[in-house]
C-alpha positions in Angstrom: 2.6 -0.4 5.6 2.0 -0.1 1.8 3.4 3.3 0.7 2.8 5.5 -2.3 5.8 7.1 -3.8 6.0 10.9 -4.2 5.7 10.9 -8.0 2.5 8.9 -7.7 1.0 11.1 -5.1 1.7 14.2 -7.2 0.8 12.8 -10.6 -2.1 10.5 -10.2 -4.2 12.3 -7.6 -5.5 9.4 -5.6 -8.2 10.3 -3.1 -9.5 8.8 0.1 -13.0 8.9 -1.3 -12.0 6.6 -4.2 -10.2 4.3 -1.9 -13.1 3.6 0.5 -15.7 2.6 -2.0 -14.8 -1.1 -1.6 -17.5 -2.7 0.5 -16.5 -4.3 3.9 -16.9 -7.8 2.5 -15.0 -7.0 -0.7 -12.3 -9.2 -2.2 -9.4 -7.7 -0.2 -11.3 -7.1 3.1 -9.9 -8.8 6.2 -12.3 -11.7 6.9 -13.7 -12.5 10.3 -12.1 -15.6 11.8 -9.4 -17.7 10.1 -8.9 -17.1 6.4 -5.9 -19.2 5.2 -4.4 -20.4 2.1 -7.3 -19.8 -0.4 -7.4 -19.0 -4.2 -3.7 -18.8 -5.1 -3.0 -16.2 -7.8 0.8 -16.8 -8.1 3.8 -18.7 -6.9 7.5 -17.7 -6.8 10.8 -18.6 -5.2 13.0 -16.0 -3.6 16.6 -16.6 -4.9 17.9 -15.0 -1.7 17.0 -18.0 0.4 15.0 -20.4 -1.7 11.8 -19.7 0.1 8.6 -20.5 -1.7 5.9 -17.8 -1.7 2.2 -18.0 -2.6 0.2 -14.9 -3.4 -3.5 -15.6 -2.5 -6.8 -13.9 -2.3 -6.2 -13.1 1.4 -2.5 -12.3 1.5 1.0 -13.3 0.6 2.3 -16.5 2.3 5.7 -17.9 3.0 5.6 -21.6 2.4 8.4 -23.5 4.2 9.3 -27.1 3.4 8.0 -28.1 6.8 5.4 -26.6 9.0 2.6 -24.1 8.4 2.5 -21.3 5.8 2.8 -17.9 7.3 1.0 -14.8 6.1 3.6 -12.1 5.5 3.2 -8.9 7.6 -0.3 -10.1 8.6 -1.6 -8.3 5.5 -4.7 -9.6 3.8 -3.9 -7.9 0.5 -5.3 -9.6 -2.6 -2.1 -9.8 -4.6 -2.6 -10.5 -8.3 0.1 -11.0 -10.9 2.7 -11.9 -8.3 6.2 -12.5 -9.6 9.7 -12.6 -8.1 11.9 -10.0 -9.8 15.1 -10.6 -7.9 16.5 -11.3 -4.4 13.8 -10.2 -1.9 12.2 -8.2 -4.7 8.6 -8.9 -5.7 6.2 -7.3 -8.2 2.4 -7.5 -8.0 -0.9 -5.8 -8.4 -4.4 -6.4 -7.1 -6.4 -4.9 -4.2 -5.3 -3.7 -0.8 -6.2 -4.8 2.7 -8.4 -1.9 3.6 -8.1 -2.4 7.3 -4.4 -2.0 7.1 -4.1 0.4 4.2 -7.4 2.4 4.1 -6.1 5.3 2.0 -5.2 3.3 -1.1 -7.1 2.8 -4.3 -9.2 -0.3 -5.0 -6.8 -1.1 -7.9 -3.2 -1.0 -6.9 -1.6 -0.8 -10.3 2.0 -2.0 -10.3 3.4 -2.5 -6.8 6.9 -3.4 -5.7 8.4 -4.9 -2.6 12.1 -4.9 -1.8 11.9 -6.7 1.6 10.2 -9.9 0.5 6.7 -8.7 0.9 6.9 -7.0 4.3 6.1 -3.7 2.7 4.9 -2.6 -0.8 5.1 0.6 -2.8 2.9 1.7 -5.7 5.2 2.2 -8.7 2.6 3.3 -11.3 -1.0 3.2 -12.4 -2.5 3.1 -9.0 -6.2 3.4 -9.3 -6.0 2.7 -13.0 -4.7 -0.8 -13.7 -5.4 -4.3 -12.4 -2.5 -6.5 -13.6 -3.5 -10.2 -13.4 -0.3 -11.3 -15.2 3.2 -9.9 -14.6 6.6 -11.1 -15.6 10.1 -9.6 -15.0 12.6 -10.6 -17.7 15.4 -9.1 -19.8 15.3 -5.9 -17.8 11.6 -5.4 -18.7 8.3 -5.8 -17.0 5.7 -7.5 -19.1 2.1 -7.1 -17.9 -1.5 -7.8 -18.7 -4.2 -5.4 -17.4 -7.4 -7.3 -16.8 -9.5 -4.2 -16.9 -8.6 -3.1 -20.4 -7.1 -6.3 -21.9 -3.9 -4.4 -22.7 -0.6 -6.3 -23.0 2.0 -3.8 -21.8 5.8 -3.6 -21.5 7.9 -1.3 -19.4 11.7 -0.9 -19.9 12.2 1.3 -16.7 10.9 -0.9 -13.9 7.2 -0.1 -14.4 7.5 3.7 -14.3 6.3 4.1 -17.9 4.5 1.7 -20.2 4.1 0.8 -23.9 0.9 -0.9 -24.9 1.7 -3.7 -27.4 -1.7 -5.3 -28.1 -5.1 -6.1 -26.6 -6.0 -9.7 -25.6 -8.3 -11.5 -23.3 -5.8 -13.9 -21.7 -5.3 -15.9 -18.5 -1.5 -16.3 -18.3 1.6 -14.7 -20.0 5.1 -16.0 -20.2 8.4 -14.7 -21.7 11.1 -16.7 -23.4 14.1 -17.0 -21.0 16.6 -16.1 -23.7 14.6 -14.0 -26.2 12.7 -10.9 -25.1 10.7 -10.9 -28.3 9.1 -14.3 -27.8 6.0 -14.3 -25.6 3.2 -16.9 -25.1 -0.3 -16.3 -23.8 -3.1 -18.6 -22.8 -6.6 -17.7 -23.8 -10.1 -19.4 -23.7 -9.7 -20.1 -27.4 -6.2 -21.6 -27.2 -2.5 -20.8 -26.9 -1.1 -17.8 -28.7 2.6 -17.0 -29.5 4.3 -13.7 -30.3 7.7 -13.2 -31.9 7.7 -9.4 -31.8 7.4 -8.7 -28.1 3.6 -9.0 -27.9 2.6 -6.8 -30.7 1.1 -9.5 -32.9 0.0 -13.1 -32.0 -0.5 -16.4 -33.8 -1.8 -19.7 -32.6 0.6 -22.7 -32.9 -1.4 -25.2 -34.8 -0.3 -28.2 -32.7 -0.7 -26.7 -29.3 -3.1 -28.3 -26.8 -5.4 -26.3 -24.6 -3.2 -24.7 -21.9 -4.3 -22.6 -18.9 -1.0 -21.9 -17.1 2.6 -21.5 -18.2 6.0 -21.9 -16.6 9.3 -21.3 -18.3 12.5 -20.9 -16.2 15.1 -22.1 -18.6 15.4 -23.3 -22.1 14.4 -25.6 -23.6 11.8 -26.8 -21.1 8.5 -24.8 -21.4 5.7 -26.2 -19.3 1.9 -25.8 -19.6 -1.0 -27.2 -17.6 -4.3 -27.8 -19.2 -7.5 -26.9 -17.2 -8.1 -30.6 -16.6 -4.7 -31.0 -14.9 -2.7 -32.6 -17.7 0.9 -31.3 -17.8 2.5 -30.7 -21.1 6.1 -29.8 -22.1 7.5 -28.0 -25.1 11.2 -28.1 -26.2 10.7 -25.7 -29.2 9.2 -22.6 -27.6 5.6 -23.7 -27.7 5.3 -24.8 -31.3 4.9 -28.5 -30.4 4.1 -30.3 -27.1 4.3 -33.6 -25.4 2.1 -34.9 -22.6 4.1 -35.5 -19.4 1.7 -36.5 -16.6 -1.4 -35.3 -14.7 -2.4 -34.0 -11.3 -5.6 -34.0 -9.3 -7.4 -30.8 -8.3 -8.1 -27.6 -10.2 -4.8 -25.8 -11.2 -4.6 -22.2 -9.9 -0.9 -21.2 -10.4 2.3 -22.6 -11.9 5.9 -21.8 -11.2 9.1 -23.4 -12.5 12.2 -22.9 -10.4 15.5 -23.8 -12.1 18.7 -23.2 -10.1 22.0 -25.0 -10.1 20.8 -27.5 -12.6 17.8 -28.5 -10.4 14.3 -28.0 -11.7 11.3 -27.9 -9.4 7.8 -27.5 -10.9 5.3 -26.0 -8.3 1.6 -26.1 -8.9 -1.1 -24.7 -6.7 -4.3 -26.6 -6.9 -7.7 -26.1 -5.3 -8.5 -26.7 -2.5 -5.5 -25.2 -0.7 -2.6 -27.4 -1.8 0.8 -27.0 -3.5 2.2 -29.9 -5.5 5.8 -30.3 -6.7 7.4 -32.3 -9.5 11.1 -33.0 -9.8 10.9 -35.2 -12.9 9.7 -32.8 -15.5 6.0 -33.0 -14.7 5.7 -36.7 -15.0 4.7 -37.2 -11.3 3.8 -34.9 -8.4 4.0 -35.1 -4.7 2.5 -32.9 -2.0 4.5 -29.8 -1.1 2.0 -28.1 1.2 -1.6 -28.6 2.3 -3.4 -26.0 4.4 
C-alpha cells in the first residue's frame, strides 16, 4: 500500500474528502477489463538488477528482455516524473489508484519507493504538487511542477524545496558532472541553465527537442517530436542528427553502465525501442 509518512500527516492535513473528489473514470482509476502498456510517462533501469521499468498512465511495469511486461503490485497508479534514484529506489509523482489507495490526495506530490515500486511513500507536497519531471543527481532532486510551472530543487531528498524559476516545459535534464548545468525542453525550443535553473538561455544552434537523455558525458541525446534523434557533445550548445524512429516519442532514457550505452525510447502505440549505436538505428525492445 502507498503510505503517508508521519510528518506529512501532521503537517499537510490531507483529508479523505479531498482525496475522493476524483471521478471514477479519472486518470488514475482502475479501468474495467485489460488496461496495459499505455501512455508511458517515464523509463528507468534499476542498477540493482538491470531491469527496465516503464511508468505509465495505468501503473508501473517491469519490462524484461523476453516475455510480457508485468504491472508492479497490481497498482494502477498514474506515475508521473518517474526516475530511478538508486538501487531499488524510485522517485515519482502523479495520481493514485483510488481503488487501492482511496485515502490519498489527487496530487501525490513527491513519492518515493525503496522496494522497486512495490510500495510508495509520500515524501512532501502531497495534495499540492504534480511533478511531471523529476531527476535525482549530485545528491539533489530536481523537479518541475506542472501545476505552477516551478522549477524546484531539493538538497535533502525532497523534504524541503527551493524554487529556482518558472517555466512551461516538457522535459528536464541535469549535467552528469555539473549540478549547475540544466537543460529544459519547451514548446518554443531548448533552454539551457548554467546556474542550477535560476536563469535560462536558448542555445542558438539547437534543434527543436522534446525529450532528453544524459547518462554520461559527453553524450547528451534529444529526440525531436517527429522522431529524429540528435546528439550533443558539448552540453547542448551544438547538435548532430543521428537517426530517426517511427511512432510518437513518449519517454527517453539513456542507461550507461560498464562502458555500454543503451538508449531506450517509448513510442506510441505501446512500444519500447532500443539503440546500441548512439541513436543511429533502433530495434524493438518491447511491444504490448
